[in-house]
C-alpha positions in Angstrom: -71.3 -101.0 -21.0 -69.1 -99.6 -18.3 -66.8 -101.7 -16.1 -64.2 -100.6 -13.7 -62.0 -102.6 -11.2 -60.6 -100.1 -8.8 -58.1 -102.7 -7.3 -56.7 -103.7 -10.6 -57.1 -100.1 -12.0 -58.6 -101.5 -15.1 -61.7 -100.1 -16.9 -63.7 -100.9 -20.0 -66.2 -98.7 -21.8 -68.1 -100.2 -24.8 -70.4 -98.3 -27.1 -72.8 -99.9 -29.5 -74.8 -98.5 -32.4 -74.2 -95.9 -35.1 -72.7 -92.5 -34.1 -75.1 -89.7 -35.1 -72.4 -87.0 -35.4 -68.7 -86.3 -35.4 -69.0 -85.0 -31.8 -66.7 -86.6 -29.3 -67.6 -88.7 -26.3 -65.8 -87.1 -23.4 -64.6 -89.0 -20.3 -63.0 -87.8 -17.2 -59.9 -89.8 -16.2 -58.4 -89.0 -12.8 -54.9 -90.0 -14.0 -53.0 -88.2 -11.3 -54.8 -90.2 -8.6 -55.8 -93.5 -10.2 -52.9 -93.8 -12.8 -49.9 -91.9 -11.5 -47.6 -94.1 -13.6 -49.6 -93.4 -16.8 -52.4 -95.4 -18.6 -53.1 -96.9 -21.9 -56.1 -96.4 -24.1 -57.2 -99.0 -26.8 -60.0 -98.3 -29.3 -61.2 -100.0 -32.4 -62.4 -97.0 -34.5 -62.1 -93.3 -34.8 -59.4 -91.5 -32.8 -58.7 -90.2 -29.3 -57.2 -87.0 -27.9 -55.9 -86.6 -24.3 -56.4 -83.2 -22.6 -53.9 -83.7 -19.7 -54.6 -80.2 -18.2 -58.3 -81.1 -17.6 -57.9 -84.9 -17.3 -60.3 -85.4 -20.2 -60.2 -88.1 -22.8 -62.0 -87.3 -26.1 -63.0 -90.2 -28.4 -64.1 -89.1 -31.9 -66.0 -91.8 -33.7 -65.5 -92.6 -37.3 -68.7 -91.5 -39.0 -69.6 -92.8 -42.4 -72.0 -90.5 -44.3 
């Protein structure tokens, strides 16, 4: 599910199912235009990395093998 309210500058992305690998999900976040005062990321599993030079958010799922 993907939801974004451009007026409130609030977005939600929800993933369902079992990750098939440790590969990240990569999302482009136009922080300099949409979030000039910064933004917050909340997640329930895995970990995230922020690549500010390229405006990319990497979410790495927690994979149980």
